[in-house]
NUPATI-948282 format. One line per 3 residues: number of its first residue (from 1); for each residue x, y, z of C-alpha. Coordinates in nm, 3 decimals. Layout:
BEGIN
NUM = X:Y:Z  ...
END
This chain:
BEGIN
1 = -5.210:3.793:4.129  -4.941:3.906:3.888  -4.945:4.089:3.559
4 = -4.649:4.138:3.330  -4.579:4.337:3.016  -4.441:4.098:2.755
7 = -4.406:4.337:2.463  -4.565:4.620:2.266  -4.933:4.529:2.336
10 = -4.874:4.186:2.493  -4.990:4.150:2.852  -4.974:3.842:3.074
13 = -5.195:3.800:3.381  -5.158:3.512:3.628  -5.450:3.468:3.864
16 = -5.663:3.185:3.999  -5.396:2.934:3.901  -5.436:3.023:3.530
19 = -5.237:3.225:3.278  -5.405:3.476:3.051  -5.229:3.642:2.756
22 = -5.350:3.939:2.551  -5.233:4.026:2.196  -4.922:3.807:2.181
25 = -4.685:3.957:1.926  -4.377:3.789:2.071  -4.167:3.695:1.767
28 = -3.969:3.899:1.517  -4.129:4.186:1.330  -4.460:4.270:1.168
31 = -4.583:4.478:0.875  -4.320:4.352:0.630  -4.021:4.396:0.866
34 = -4.119:4.755:0.938  -4.227:4.731:1.305  -4.025:4.567:1.583
37 = -4.090:4.533:1.954  -3.894:4.791:2.153  -3.715:4.687:2.357
40 = -3.683:4.337:2.210  -3.842:4.051:2.400  -3.584:3.827:2.566
43 = -3.585:3.462:2.463  -3.587:3.365:2.832  -3.911:3.559:2.883
46 = -4.076:3.423:2.570  -4.000:3.065:2.676  -4.193:3.108:3.002
49 = -4.524:3.176:2.823  -4.781:2.899:2.864  -5.123:3.065:2.836
52 = -5.442:2.884:2.924  -5.636:3.166:2.757  -5.555:3.420:2.485
55 = -5.753:3.733:2.393  -5.701:3.920:2.065  -5.828:4.279:2.065
58 = -5.852:4.331:1.686  -5.720:4.231:1.345  -5.407:4.444:1.312
61 = -5.093:4.236:1.296  -4.919:4.397:1.594  -5.207:4.251:1.800
64 = -5.317:3.952:1.589  -4.974:3.814:1.497  -4.994:3.484:1.312
67 = -4.629:3.371:1.357  -4.658:3.427:1.733  -4.994:3.253:1.765
70 = -4.856:2.947:1.588  -4.617:2.897:1.881  -4.905:2.791:2.103
73 = -5.085:2.454:2.109  -5.381:2.438:1.873  -5.613:2.351:2.163
76 = -5.540:2.683:2.339  -5.865:2.861:2.415  -5.874:3.189:2.225
79 = -6.125:3.468:2.282  -6.199:3.738:2.026  -6.455:4.021:2.013
82 = -6.786:3.959:1.840  -6.747:4.206:1.555  -6.976:4.268:1.260
85 = -6.746:4.042:1.055  -6.616:3.700:1.159  -6.280:3.731:0.986
88 = -6.084:3.685:1.309  -6.247:3.348:1.367  -6.201:3.239:1.005
91 = -5.834:3.325:1.008  -5.775:3.147:1.339  -5.944:2.834:1.212
94 = -5.729:2.859:0.901  -5.427:2.836:1.134  -5.571:2.525:1.299
97 = -5.721:2.682:1.613  -6.070:2.544:1.676  -6.117:2.636:2.041
100 = -6.223:2.992:1.958  -6.496:3.189:2.138  -6.640:3.526:2.038
103 = -6.740:3.765:2.317  -7.026:4.007:2.255  -6.994:4.370:2.356
106 = -7.015:4.419:2.733  -7.029:4.047:2.813  -6.837:3.916:3.114
109 = -6.662:3.580:3.087  -6.535:3.396:3.394  -6.210:3.214:3.313
112 = -6.129:3.077:3.658  -6.184:3.154:4.025  -6.034:3.499:4.063
115 = -6.002:3.566:3.689  -6.261:3.712:3.450  -6.266:3.935:3.143
118 = -6.516:4.172:2.981  -6.486:4.293:2.621  -6.600:4.635:2.497
121 = -6.600:4.705:2.123  -6.585:5.026:1.922  -6.512:5.145:1.568
124 = -6.732:5.247:1.273  -6.538:5.056:1.002  -6.257:4.851:1.152
127 = -6.368:4.759:1.499  -6.134:4.760:1.796  -6.186:4.650:2.153
130 = -6.084:4.728:2.507  -6.066:4.460:2.772  -6.131:4.475:3.143
133 = -5.950:4.204:3.338  -6.074:4.116:3.686  -5.782:3.950:3.865
136 = -5.866:3.871:4.227  -5.957:4.211:4.373  -5.772:4.417:4.111
139 = -5.923:4.572:3.797  -5.708:4.620:3.486  -5.844:4.823:3.195
142 = -5.649:4.743:2.880  -5.779:5.024:2.658  -5.511:4.939:2.403
145 = -5.579:5.118:2.070  -5.952:5.167:2.133  -6.062:5.532:2.107
148 = -6.326:5.522:2.380  -6.492:5.844:2.490  -6.838:5.979:2.565
151 = -7.111:5.726:2.637  -6.907:5.417:2.535  -6.645:5.509:2.794
154 = -6.918:5.589:3.044  -7.044:5.232:3.005  -6.706:5.091:3.106
157 = -6.678:5.325:3.404  -7.032:5.247:3.513  -6.948:4.876:3.515
160 = -6.610:4.942:3.679  -6.610:5.269:3.876  -6.273:5.180:4.028
163 = -5.983:5.102:3.793  -5.654:4.999:3.949  -5.439:4.986:3.635
166 = -5.517:5.148:3.300  -5.307:5.069:2.993  -5.342:5.273:2.674
169 = -5.155:5.350:2.352  -4.977:5.682:2.308  -4.820:5.700:1.962
172 = -4.916:5.697:1.595  -5.027:5.377:1.422  -5.160:5.549:1.111
175 = -5.027:5.649:0.770  -5.064:6.025:0.799  -4.690:6.082:0.778
178 = -4.697:5.894:0.447  -4.956:6.130:0.296  -4.792:6.401:0.085
181 = -4.964:6.718:-0.038  -4.762:6.776:-0.354  -4.836:7.149:-0.386
184 = -4.785:7.207:-0.011  -4.464:7.019:0.070  -4.450:7.162:0.422
187 = -4.808:7.068:0.510  -4.833:6.884:0.843  -5.100:6.614:0.835
190 = -5.021:6.479:1.181  -4.970:6.640:1.521  -4.745:6.440:1.751
193 = -4.842:6.625:2.068  -5.206:6.519:2.043  -5.113:6.156:2.119
196 = -4.968:6.266:2.454  -5.271:6.487:2.520  -5.511:6.208:2.427
199 = -5.343:5.967:2.668  -5.356:6.223:2.948  -5.718:6.326:2.887
202 = -5.822:5.961:2.889  -5.650:5.903:3.223  -5.814:6.217:3.363
205 = -6.155:6.071:3.277  -6.082:5.718:3.399  -5.879:5.823:3.706
208 = -5.709:5.487:3.761  -5.470:5.433:4.049  -5.190:5.374:3.797
211 = -5.160:5.478:3.432  -4.931:5.272:3.209  -4.821:5.378:2.858
214 = -4.883:5.070:2.644  -4.934:4.934:2.294  -4.689:5.182:2.142
217 = -4.349:5.044:2.239  -4.219:4.974:1.891  -3.943:5.091:1.662
220 = -3.878:5.095:1.287  -3.576:4.908:1.156  -3.653:4.854:0.787
223 = -3.452:5.081:0.557  -3.780:5.235:0.433  -3.900:5.340:0.777
226 = -3.600:5.377:1.008  -3.618:5.757:0.982  -3.967:5.749:1.139
229 = -3.817:5.660:1.478  -3.768:6.034:1.524  -4.146:6.083:1.540
232 = -4.231:5.821:1.802  -4.382:5.927:2.133  -4.185:5.722:2.385
235 = -4.309:5.630:2.734  -4.056:5.876:2.874  -4.220:6.155:2.673
238 = -4.560:6.043:2.800  -4.431:6.041:3.156  -4.292:6.395:3.130
241 = -4.608:6.531:2.966  -4.841:6.353:3.209  -4.652:6.474:3.518
244 = -4.717:6.836:3.424  -5.074:6.756:3.316  -5.153:6.575:3.643
247 = -5.020:6.864:3.854  -5.225:7.115:3.655  -5.544:6.908:3.662
250 = -5.493:6.785:4.020  -5.505:6.418:3.922  -5.385:6.164:4.179
253 = -5.319:5.893:3.919  -4.956:5.778:3.920  -4.783:5.689:3.593
256 = -4.550:5.391:3.568  -4.336:5.314:3.264  -4.331:4.937:3.209
259 = -4.126:4.764:2.941  -4.089:4.400:2.839  -4.038:4.187:3.149
262 = -4.164:4.445:3.399  -4.441:4.329:3.630  -4.667:4.402:3.923
265 = -4.766:4.143:4.183  -4.982:4.140:4.493  -4.684:4.041:4.704
268 = -4.416:4.279:4.574  -4.591:4.559:4.389  -4.403:4.694:4.085
271 = -4.082:4.526:3.972  -3.937:4.757:3.707  -3.609:4.719:3.525
274 = -3.366:5.007:3.548  -3.254:5.049:3.188  -3.153:5.319:2.941
277 = -3.377:5.205:2.655  -3.531:5.551:2.628  -3.245:5.763:2.759
280 = -2.994:5.616:2.512  -3.252:5.536:2.250  -3.047:5.625:1.941
283 = -2.760:5.401:2.053  -2.996:5.117:2.141  -3.169:5.146:1.803
286 = -2.837:5.121:1.620  -2.744:4.812:1.822  -3.087:4.661:1.761
289 = -3.061:4.724:1.385  -2.719:4.560:1.374  -2.853:4.259:1.561
292 = -3.140:4.200:1.316  -2.948:4.304:1.005  -2.909:3.943:0.877
295 = -3.287:3.902:0.891  -3.339:4.235:0.715  -3.087:4.158:0.441
298 = -3.254:3.825:0.375  -3.589:3.999:0.347  -3.452:4.272:0.119
301 = -3.338:4.000:-0.119  -3.688:3.851:-0.113  -3.846:4.192:-0.175
304 = -3.628:4.251:-0.479  -3.770:3.940:-0.642  -4.129:4.049:-0.598
307 = -4.332:4.196:-0.886  -4.699:4.275:-0.938  -4.858:4.199:-1.274
310 = -5.131:4.383:-1.461  -5.344:4.070:-1.437  -5.333:4.076:-1.054
313 = -5.449:4.437:-1.045  -5.719:4.383:-1.307  -5.863:4.091:-1.113
316 = -5.870:4.282:-0.787  -6.026:4.601:-0.922  -6.282:4.416:-1.132
319 = -6.411:4.244:-0.819  -6.385:4.557:-0.605  -6.575:4.778:-0.850
322 = -6.840:4.509:-0.901  -6.910:4.522:-0.527  -6.888:4.902:-0.496
325 = -7.221:5.084:-0.543  -7.240:5.357:-0.803  -7.308:5.622:-0.537
328 = -6.958:5.569:-0.395  -6.792:5.596:-0.738  -6.987:5.880:-0.892
331 = -6.763:6.154:-0.754  -6.453:6.018:-0.928  -6.564:6.133:-1.276
334 = -6.255:6.099:-1.498  -6.002:6.076:-1.213  -5.700:5.849:-1.262
337 = -5.481:5.696:-0.992  -5.122:5.598:-1.070  -5.001:5.293:-0.877
340 = -4.624:5.258:-0.865  -4.518:4.904:-0.775  -4.151:4.900:-0.683
343 = -3.855:4.725:-0.536  -3.497:4.848:-0.522  -3.438:4.725:-0.879
346 = -3.758:4.784:-1.079  -4.056:5.019:-1.096  -4.383:4.923:-1.266
349 = -4.651:5.184:-1.342  -5.025:5.115:-1.358  -5.311:5.363:-1.404
352 = -5.652:5.293:-1.251  -5.961:5.467:-1.386  -6.140:5.540:-1.060
355 = -6.480:5.562:-1.226  -6.468:5.225:-1.404  -6.195:5.034:-1.221
358 = -6.014:4.963:-1.549  -5.637:4.919:-1.506  -5.369:4.964:-1.772
361 = -4.990:4.974:-1.791  -4.825:5.314:-1.817  -4.478:5.386:-1.959
364 = -4.234:5.548:-1.710  -4.213:5.869:-1.912  -4.592:5.924:-1.871
367 = -4.592:5.885:-1.493  -4.560:6.260:-1.439  -4.899:6.317:-1.601
370 = -5.089:6.178:-1.302  -5.177:6.411:-1.016  -5.275:6.131:-0.777
373 = -5.037:5.845:-0.715  -4.941:5.586:-0.459  -4.610:5.406:-0.424
376 = -4.620:5.048:-0.298  -4.330:4.812:-0.237  -4.420:4.528:-0.473
379 = -4.416:4.265:-0.199  -4.669:4.466:0.005  -4.894:4.540:-0.291
382 = -4.891:4.174:-0.397  -4.992:4.047:-0.052  -5.246:4.324:0.000
385 = -5.418:4.231:-0.327  -5.416:3.862:-0.249  -5.533:3.892:0.113
388 = -5.745:4.211:0.083  -5.553:4.363:0.375  -5.471:4.715:0.264
391 = -5.503:4.857:0.616  -5.198:4.653:0.715  -5.010:4.807:0.422
394 = -5.089:5.158:0.544  -4.993:5.082:0.903  -4.656:4.955:0.781
397 = -4.574:5.318:0.693  -4.395:5.185:0.387  -4.669:5.295:0.145
400 = -4.682:5.658:0.030  -4.962:5.867:-0.122  -4.924:6.185:-0.327
403 = -5.187:6.436:-0.441  -5.231:6.813:-0.463  -5.459:6.967:-0.204
406 = -5.742:6.989:-0.459  -5.729:6.611:-0.515  -5.682:6.496:-0.156
409 = -6.052:6.427:-0.111  -6.050:6.205:-0.422  -5.758:6.007:-0.281
412 = -5.921:5.975:0.060  -6.249:5.858:-0.094  -6.063:5.589:-0.286
415 = -5.884:5.473:0.030  -6.218:5.465:0.210  -6.356:5.224:-0.051
418 = -6.057:4.996:0.010  -6.134:5.011:0.383  -6.500:4.929:0.324
421 = -6.401:4.628:0.117  -6.150:4.498:0.369  -6.396:4.547:0.655
424 = -6.648:4.343:0.454  -6.892:4.632:0.421  -6.903:4.565:0.048
427 = -7.126:4.462:-0.113  -7.366:4.674:0.092  -7.599:4.381:0.157
430 = -7.342:4.272:0.417  -7.451:4.568:0.630  -7.799:4.420:0.665
433 = -7.688:4.080:0.790  -7.820:3.927:1.111  -7.466:3.919:1.246
436 = -7.428:4.294:1.194  -7.746:4.361:1.388  -7.639:4.129:1.670
439 = -7.295:4.289:1.690  -7.409:4.652:1.682  -7.723:4.648:1.895
442 = -7.538:4.639:2.229  -7.319:4.924:2.098  -7.609:5.172:2.064
445 = -7.409:5.437:2.255  -7.150:5.455:1.978  -7.360:5.640:1.716
448 = -7.437:5.901:1.981  -7.064:5.950:2.031  -7.012:6.010:1.659
451 = -7.310:6.246:1.644  -7.162:6.441:1.934  -6.827:6.462:1.751
454 = -6.992:6.583:1.430  -7.184:6.847:1.621  -6.861:6.997:1.751
457 = -6.696:6.960:1.410  -6.972:7.163:1.244  -6.929:7.426:1.513
460 = -6.570:7.475:1.400  -6.387:7.284:1.673  -6.057:7.118:1.584
463 = -5.965:6.757:1.656  -5.798:6.827:1.991  -6.090:7.037:2.112
466 = -6.342:6.773:2.008  -6.147:6.497:2.179  -6.120:6.699:2.500
469 = -6.496:6.758:2.503  -6.582:6.394:2.433  -6.349:6.270:2.704
472 = -6.506:6.514:2.950  -6.849:6.351:2.909
END
């Protein structure tokens, strides 16, 4: 048996004479040239990929990467989680893949002699999944981005009390650094250290033989996001934090940093490259940016041609507000949201009445009258409207939100409606579908996890305290 890290969240496992590949983002960038694999994937490694089976953990583009998937034959067998929505299957079929199988929560699938997988799903709005891979006599838990704790994590550990290798994310994939409290410019809406703590607490609960920082090895090379590289939690940072944590907590788990091309095999154990990707990170990032600069410049030129029209926004919000129940809109009252659609040459201003969904053009000189605003690169706003994929826009970290503290809840409620729509929770009749019942019934432990979290929240515990308690269950 052999497993190999291909990139950010891409994992290859060879066992039983078959090749299995998880979350293949193996080409270029994602999120509108914002995210790039770090370190880059060598062409020689990419050319060796010939998967018999592919598993996609969830819909986010750094895991469900269309340009990469199109490199594989259309008859490739692809497995996806059985979520409340079937969007993953629809999109795959739209790309020409017809050999697609959905796996229900907790179901084991034998792929070959000596190779099997089991999918576990979680997430109240946008579902995610973890995957256990049985490769000969070794057990690999690819927790990926899934925030498993409490009873849902207990289920995995009951099924697999011994985990040999556990892979988990360790850095931010959210838009909190792009949320700005206008009357509190120094307000911190994110806490970098909690990602390292979360990784360590998870490993303490799972107690694998080896812990591997995973699904966070990216960098930002677009001119809009390059400064965010300073806030990344690198595997080296995880390793340093976990070493002290493991000594304090008396954990025998060993941590191994694995980058693209690194592998473990039954015959040789770990084969890890000796590189300076994290020691000389600033130099490597500059070299990387120079290497992809032609691609970036070409994309910048494309961005500068993109505009969003009033008609596009009117069509989207008319449909969205038609599907949004009054109870979700009633708190907006007379609130207005200013949407700034921009490229490096032009800014367009649109005001959305959050109670009615009516959109109108606003002259530049009136833009300062709006307390709540969002700034979208036009190319991102255009594609988000067309594809109803606003979560991808937020993850790009190229979209910014501004509101005073008193209006933050209004902004967050609006963003939640966009999430509900994208996750196909709107109109609400979708919640009562047979598919929803089938998808959620095996996940009955999950509501108990959220109830447990709310209990501690109402008792005044902060996020880090709540997470520690849930991961102790």
